[in-house]
C-alpha positions in Angstrom: -70.5 -63.0 69.9 -72.2 -63.1 66.5 -73.5 -66.4 65.2 -73.9 -67.4 61.6 -77.3 -69.0 61.0 -77.9 -71.8 58.5 -81.2 -73.0 57.1 -82.3 -76.1 55.3 -84.8 -76.1 52.5 -87.1 -79.0 52.9 -88.1 -79.0 49.2 -84.6 -79.5 47.8 -82.6 -80.3 51.0 -80.1 -77.6 50.4 -78.4 -76.1 53.5 -77.6 -72.5 52.9 -75.9 -69.8 54.9 -75.2 -66.1 54.4 -71.7 -65.2 55.4 -71.7 -61.4 55.0 -74.1 -58.5 55.3 -76.1 -58.3 52.0 -75.0 -61.8 51.1 -78.4 -63.1 50.0 -78.3 -66.8 49.4 -81.1 -68.9 47.8 -81.5 -72.6 47.7 -81.3 -74.3 44.3 -85.1 -74.7 43.9 -85.8 -71.1 44.9 -88.2 -71.9 47.7 -86.3 -70.0 50.4 -83.4 -67.5 51.1 -81.2 -66.2 53.9 -79.4 -62.9 54.2 -77.5 -60.9 56.8 -74.3 -62.9 57.6 -73.3 -62.5 61.2 -74.9 -59.0 61.6 -78.6 -59.9 61.3 -80.7 -62.8 60.0 -83.4 -62.4 57.4 -85.1 -65.5 55.9 -87.9 -65.6 53.4 -89.8 -67.6 50.9 -92.2 -70.4 51.8 -91.6 -70.6 55.6 -93.2 -74.1 55.9 -90.2 -75.4 54.0 -87.5 -73.9 56.2 -85.7 -75.4 59.2 -83.1 -73.5 61.1 -79.9 -75.6 61.5 -77.9 -75.1 64.7 -74.1 -75.7 65.0 -74.7 -78.9 66.9 -76.9 -80.3 64.0 -80.3 -79.8 65.6 -83.0 -78.5 63.3 -85.9 -76.3 64.3 -88.8 -75.6 62.0 -89.3 -72.0 61.1 -93.1 -72.4 61.6 -94.5 -74.5 64.4 -97.0 -77.1 63.2 
């Protein structure tokens, strides 16, 4: 089962998701991006401003404090 991953940008509060392979999505402020759809997950940008958003609403920081 492939799972789509969402991320929240903590700078602009956007929740973004890549739905297809090579479907790079950026938040509106440009601090982070996600790519890969349901085949792989690649995130980038300023990792301290990224939370992974689970289907149940839980959020996990990309970087541990």
